C-alpha positions in Angstrom: -49.4 -6.3 32.6 -46.0 -6.9 34.1 -45.9 -10.3 32.4 -46.4 -8.6 29.0 -43.6 -6.1 29.7 -41.2 -8.9 30.8 -42.0 -10.8 27.6 -41.4 -7.7 25.5 -38.0 -7.1 27.2 -36.9 -10.7 26.7 -37.7 -10.5 22.9 -35.9 -7.2 22.7 -32.8 -8.6 24.3 -32.7 -11.7 22.1 -33.3 -9.5 19.0 -30.3 -7.3 19.8 -27.7 -10.0 19.5 -24.9 -8.9 17.2 -22.8 -10.8 14.8 -19.9 -10.8 17.2 -21.9 -12.8 19.7 -22.7 -15.6 17.2 -20.2 -18.5 17.3 -20.7 -19.4 13.6 -19.4 -15.9 12.5 -16.0 -16.6 14.1 -15.8 -20.1 12.6 -16.3 -19.4 8.9 -14.1 -22.0 7.2 -14.0 -19.9 4.0 -12.0 -17.2 5.7 -9.3 -19.5 7.0 -6.6 -20.5 4.6 -4.7 -23.8 4.9 -1.0 -23.0 4.5 2.0 -25.2 4.3 5.1 -23.6 5.8 8.6 -24.6 4.9 9.7 -24.6 8.6 7.4 -26.9 10.6 8.2 -28.0 14.2 6.2 -29.4 17.1 5.2 -27.2 20.1 7.9 -29.0 22.2 10.6 -28.1 19.6 9.4 -24.5 19.5 9.4 -24.3 23.3 13.0 -25.5 23.4 14.1 -22.9 20.9 12.1 -19.8 22.0 11.7 -17.8 25.2 8.3 -18.2 26.9 7.2 -14.8 25.6 8.3 -15.6 22.0 6.5 -19.0 22.2 3.2 -17.6 23.4 3.2 -14.8 20.8 4.6 -16.6 17.8 3.1 -20.0 18.3 -0.1 -19.3 20.4 -1.0 -15.9 18.8 -0.8 -14.1 22.1 -0.2 -10.3 22.3 2.5 -8.7 24.3 1.7 -5.7 26.5 2.0 -2.3 24.8 5.1 -0.2 25.4 7.1 -3.2 26.6 9.1 -4.1 23.4 12.8 -3.5 23.4 12.6 -2.6 19.7 9.8 0.0 20.1 12.2 2.9 20.2 14.9 1.4 17.9 15.9 3.9 15.2 18.9 2.1 13.8 19.2 1.1 10.2 18.7 -2.6 9.5 16.2 -5.4 9.1 13.6 -6.9 11.4 13.5 -10.7 11.2 11.2 -13.4 12.6 12.4 -14.4 16.1 11.6 -18.0 15.4 13.2 -18.7 12.0 15.1 -15.6 10.9 13.1 -14.7 7.9 13.4 -11.0 6.9 10.1 -9.3 7.5 10.4 -5.5 7.7 13.1 -2.9 6.7 13.9 -0.2 9.3 13.1 2.5 6.8 9.4 1.5 6.9 9.1 1.7 10.7 7.2 4.6 12.2 5.8 5.7 15.6 2.1 4.9 15.6 1.7 5.8 19.3 0.0 2.4 19.9 2.8 0.9 22.0 3.8 -1.8 19.4 6.4 -1.5 16.7 4.6 -0.4 13.5 5.6 -0.6 9.8 3.9 0.8 6.7 5.3 -2.0 4.4 6.4 -5.6 4.8 9.0 -7.4 2.7 6.9 -8.8 -0.1 6.4 -12.5 -0.1 7.8 -13.0 3.5 4.6 -12.1 5.4 1.4 -14.1 5.2 -2.1 -13.0 6.0 -5.2 -14.7 7.5 -8.5 -13.7 9.1 -8.9 -13.4 12.9 -12.1 -13.1 14.9 -10.6 -13.5 18.4 -12.0 -10.2 19.7 -15.4 -10.5 18.1 -14.9 -8.9 14.7 -12.9 -9.5 11.6 -9.2 -8.4 11.6 -6.3 -9.2 9.3 -3.7 -11.3 11.1 -0.1 -11.4 9.9 2.2 -14.3 10.2 5.7 -15.2 9.1 5.5 -16.7 5.6 8.2 -19.3 6.4 7.3 -20.7 9.8 3.7 -19.4 10.3 4.6 -17.5 13.5 2.0 -15.0 14.6 3.3 -11.4 14.2 0.4 -9.1 14.8 -2.3 -7.5 12.7 -2.5 -5.0 9.8 -4.8 -2.0 9.8 -5.7 0.6 7.1 -4.9 3.6 9.2 -1.2 4.0 8.5 0.9 6.6 6.7 1.6 7.0 3.0 2.7 5.6 0.8 0.8 2.4 1.7 -1.8 3.7 4.2 -1.2 0.5 6.2 -0.1 0.0 9.8 1.5 -3.4 10.4 1.1 -3.5 14.2 3.6 -6.1 15.3 4.5 -7.7 18.6 8.1 -6.7 19.2 8.9 -10.1 20.8 8.1 -11.8 17.5 11.0 -9.9 15.9 14.8 -9.7 16.1 16.7 -6.8 14.8 19.7 -7.3 12.5 21.7 -4.0 12.1 22.9 -2.9 8.7 26.5 -3.5 8.0 
């Protein structure tokens, strides 16, 4: 009797495995795009040019801790650029307080931000990267304010702020 119950439990546990637990889901080649960037450097070159935090976020797709970014509370007029290559990514008039702990924008500068698919936490997300150097910026979600309805949730360490003149 106990043997039958154990066998039934084992089958139930195996049958409950979700998509996020299957390796092949996170490795769909059709979701990943091959992109050639105009600025290409070795890891050693990037490490010489970036701070440790910038390197790990921009080049290794790490995430900074929430509420630690120097630009989180910045309300000045200007442009946010890639900390690695200086490409203009977001205008200050599209920045908003999402309450998430990371700088958020409802619109990118068209053509300067690229997108890819990321399964790192077990489900599909849209990753954002600099369109010039490929540096990891963060992710975009569909829970932002109008007019776009998007929330570009960006690592502050991936950005530099250039004040308007």
